[in-house]
C-alpha positions in Angstrom: -0.1 11.5 5.0 1.9 12.2 1.9 2.5 9.5 -0.7 6.0 8.2 -0.6 8.1 9.6 -3.5 10.8 7.8 -5.4 13.4 9.8 -3.5 12.3 8.6 -0.1 13.9 5.5 1.2 12.0 2.2 0.9 10.3 1.3 4.1 7.5 -0.7 5.7 4.2 1.1 5.9 1.6 0.1 8.5 -2.2 -0.1 7.8 -3.2 3.4 8.9 -0.7 5.0 6.5 -1.8 2.7 3.6 -5.4 3.6 4.3 -4.5 7.3 4.4 -2.6 7.4 1.1 -5.1 5.1 -0.8 -8.3 6.4 0.7 -9.4 2.8 1.1 -10.6 1.1 4.3 -9.1 -2.0 5.9 -11.7 -4.4 4.5 -11.3 -3.1 1.0 -7.5 -3.3 1.1 -7.7 -6.9 2.3 -10.3 -7.7 -0.4 -8.1 -6.3 -3.1 -5.1 -8.2 -1.7 -7.0 -11.5 -1.7 -7.9 -10.9 -5.4 -4.3 -10.1 -6.3 -5.2 -6.5 -7.1 -3.2 -4.8 -4.3 0.4 -5.5 -3.0 0.5 -8.2 -0.4 1.3 -7.3 3.2 4.3 -9.0 4.8 4.5 -10.2 8.3 6.8 -8.1 10.4 6.0 -9.5 13.8 3.9 -12.0 15.6 0.7 -9.9 15.3 1.9 -7.2 12.9 2.0 -6.8 9.1 3.2 -4.0 6.9 3.4 -3.1 3.2 6.4 -2.3 1.1 6.3 1.5 0.5 7.7 1.1 -3.0 5.1 -1.5 -4.0 2.3 0.7 -2.7 3.7 3.7 -4.5 4.0 1.8 -7.8 0.4 0.5 -7.4 -0.9 4.0 -6.9 1.0 5.3 -9.9 -0.3 2.5 -12.1 -3.9 3.4 -11.0 -3.3 7.1 -11.8 -1.5 6.4 -15.0 -4.4 4.3 -16.3 -6.7 7.4 -16.3 -6.8 9.4 -19.5 
């Protein structure tokens, strides 16, 4: 899956897409969330969560930008 670009509309991303664009597994994503090092998921249903595509995109850009 392609990383959302600034020209794409803001939307809710489900876990498989977040995993695909970050390369992280479910457990590591939740570990980083619990440590405040990854955007928090928001509840979108009784048993469903999703991530703000803009927040995930900004997180990825901050990680790539910190490499020199």
